[in-house]
N, C-alpha and C positions, 0 to 999 in steps of 0.2 A: 596777326597770329597767320598770315599767306606768309611773310613774309620771314617769318623763324623758322617756315614749315619746308620753301625754297633754302635757305640759309642749314638747316639738315640735310637736304637730300644730294647740293652742292656736297659738303660737305662724305656724306657718305661716298657720292660715286669717284670720289678725288682719293677714300682709302681705301678703296678694293681692291684699285690696281696695287697700290705702295702695301698694301696685306700684302697677295699674290705673290709679288717680288722675293717679298722676302721670307717668304715661307715655304718657296718652289720644290717642288717633289712629296712636299709634308712632311721632310727633315730638316734640322740645322742642320748650314756650312759649316761642316768641319774649320777653326782657326786656320787662316792662312789656306784653306784648298788650293790646288793648283797652283799655287805659285812655285817658277823657277828656282832654282840652289839658291838662297841665300849667298852663299861663296862667287856664285857669278858662274857662265859658262853658260849656260842658255840651254843646262840640262831640264830634266824631265822630274821633280822634285815631287812625291805624293804624300801624305799626315801620314800621320796614323791609322792607322787603317781604312785606309783610304784606295783600290786593289792587289790588296793581301787576298789570302782565305784563308792561311794558317791565327791563332793566334801569336799575335809579335810581340818575342817579347821585352819585360820593363829593364829588361838593364843584362848585361853579360854576367859571363860567370864569376864567379870570385876566384882570387888565385888558390889555384891547390893545398890544400897541406890535409896530407897522410901518409901512406902506402902506394907507392903513384903506381897503375896498372903497367905491364907488358905493353909496347906499342905490339901489337902481331900485325901483322895483315887477316889472318882470317877471323879475325875475333870478332863479337858476336855482338850486337848494340842493342839486339832487340829485350830491351829489361823487361816489358811483357809483350801478353800477347796483344797484332793492331800496330805496335809497332814498327815502326823503319830497319831497318837491321843494317846502319849506317848513323855514325851519329847526327843528333837528332836532338831537340830540344823536346821535356816532357814536359805537358799545362795540367799536371796533376793537380784538384783541386782538394781541399783537405775542407773541415768545421773550421779553420782559421784562415780560412781566404786559397787562392790560388799561389800555384811554384811552380818556377821554372829550375829546372833542373837540362844541366845541363848534359846529355851523357854520351861521352867517351873524353870528358878534359875532364881528366884525370890519370892521365899520366909524366905532367907533372916535369919542371924545367927544367932540367936536366934531360930530354925526347933527345935523344940524335937526330930524329925524323924531321926538329923544326928548327935545329943548330943553324945558324948560318951566323959567317965570319964577320958580315960589315949588314950589322943589324942596321933600316933602314936606311938604309945607302940610296936609298932614290929621294926622300925625303919622307918628312911624315906626313897621311894624308892632310888636305887641307880642306874639306869639307868637310861639313853635319855628320853625324853619324850615332845610333841610338834612335831606341824605340820611336820617333818621332821624325827619324827620316829614310824614308823608303828610297830608295832609287831602281830606276827600270835598267837592268840589260839594253848592254845596245847593241852585241856581237861578240865574236872572238869563238872561244872552245877555256876550256885550263889554261892551256899553256900562256893563253893573251887573254885576254878581256876587255871590254872595256862597259864606258858608262861617264856623261856630263863629259868627254874629254880625256878622262881618267884611268891609268890602266892599270892590272893588277896581271900576276899568275895567280894560279896554284899550290898549292903546299901539291910538291912527286907524292910525295906517302898518299894524298888526301884526293887524284886522278880519279880512279875506282867508286868513288862515296859522291861522289857529283856529277855521274855518266848520268843522270834522269833530267838535269836540269835543261831549259828551254834559253841558250843567249840568248836570242835576241826579244825575248818576249817577257821573261822571268822577272819578276823587282827582288830584292835584297836587301839586309840592312846589313850596316856595317860596324862590328863590335868591336873595341881593341883586344886584344888579346893580353892575360894581365901574367901568365905565364910562361912565354916565350918571343923574346925581345923579336920586336921586328915583326911580327906576326898581327894577322887584325884576322877578325871571325865576318864571314861574306854568311849570313844567315837566309834560307831560301823560299817565300813568305808564300811560295804556293807550297812546299812539302815539308818545309817544318824542322827539312834539314839543313848544316849547316858545312860551311868547313876551314881550313887554317886559309888567307891568301894573304900580298904580300904586293902592297902596292908599289909602282912601279915609275908612277911620273907620269905628267903631263905627255 
């Protein structure tokens, strides 16, 4: 009987540290948490939900179909009370579940503000994009910013929309732009706003 009690006590002593390590902090670890970017470069990569303050859109906007809105400098983007007056993602919920509306991404393919004579002139973004890939900004400003050794610029028309961005601390998510060749959409996880950005290479 003493051998069985000794074996159970030993098993209990050995299992407590393993359990504590598995459930550290009382929450499960997200898959791939804290890993570096899968495409290399040593930059900081965060899985979805870590480090962000706003809900991260599950996908980018769909191609716009309909009558385009005029792109005006003084356009009102405040679609409801409490929403920012810049292009943003509205995460409204309905009885059918969550819905992501890219407010302001409705000027259509012919918007001259996002025309590029040579789309993807510096190549296509080689890193990962979408909700599961949150990138930490490394510095710069609208004319030239970077993360993970990749350089970008904000569309001139959108420069005023990122006035409150913190270029060395904010986290962003990159989405392809389905309407404007050569552009991507950078979504700021702290503010819930977005701007058109062009990949400028490494």
